[in-house]
N, C-alpha and C positions, 0 to 999 in steps of 0.2 A: 622716609620710608615708609611701603603702602603696609598696610593693615591688610591681613588675610582674616576672611569672617569667614563664622562657621557656614557649615550647608546647612539646609532645612533638612530637617527629619524627612526622609524614604515618605511618599505619600502611602499609605495602607492600599494593598492590591483590593479590586472589588470581584469578586465572583463572575465567573461570565454568565451571564442570563441561560434559564433553562435552554431556552429555542437556540442558541448556540452551542450546548454541549450535545443536543438531540440532532442537529446538523453535522457536526462531529462525529458524530458515532454513525449516521446515516454514510458520511464520505466515506468514512474507513470500511464500512459493509461494503459500499459500492466498488472501493480499491480492492479489496479481500475475493470477491466475484470477478472483477477483471482478471485480478492475475489467476484466480482458478482456471477460467476460460483459455486464457492466455496459455497457460501451462500445458491444459490438454490439446489446444494445438499446435503447441511445440512438438507435444509427444505424437502425434498422429503426424507431422511433418518428418517424424524421423530423426529430430534433435534428440543427443543425450542417448542416440540407442547401443548397447554394447557393442564394441568390435571385437571379431576374435582376437585382433592385434594384444589385446590387454588380458585375455584369459578367460573374461565372460565371468560368468559365477552371478549368485545371489547376491552377494556384495555387492557389485559392480551395476546391477540393475538397479538396485538401493539409492547409490551413489548419482547414479543419471534422474534418478525421480528428484532427488534434493537439488541437484543442479540446473533441471528445467525449471523448478520452482522459483529457485533462487532468480533465475533469468528471466521469469515473468513477473516476480515483483520489482526489482529493474527495470523493465519494461515499463510498468505503471508508473511507477516513481518518475520518469523520465517522461512521462506526459500520456502511453499508454496507445489505444485506438480510440478513446473517444466513450467507452462503453459504460466505465465509472462513472464519467458526469452524465450519461443519458440514465443511469440507473439509477443516481442520486438523487436528479429532478424529478423522475418518476416517484421514487418512494417519499420524498419531500412532498410532492403535492398529497399523495395520498396518507399522512400525517395530517397534514393540516384540515383535509375533509372529515 
């Protein structure tokens, strides 16, 4: 019969270096900026424009903006249009200077 030995205790996780936290914050900001840009482009394209078939109204108008924002966020998660990466690189260079 084989003896099963105890596993060694997990190693303590080390905190991420400060520059990695800064990069994560910059990347998050860049992605939010791209999502905002895309939401405005979707709005200009008429995506989520209230239709008369649904009765319109202020509630539908607010829902449409939520829909555009959610669509823009999903577009960024799927890779977006590359704006977030360009913004991230530009902001990163400025923080290093």
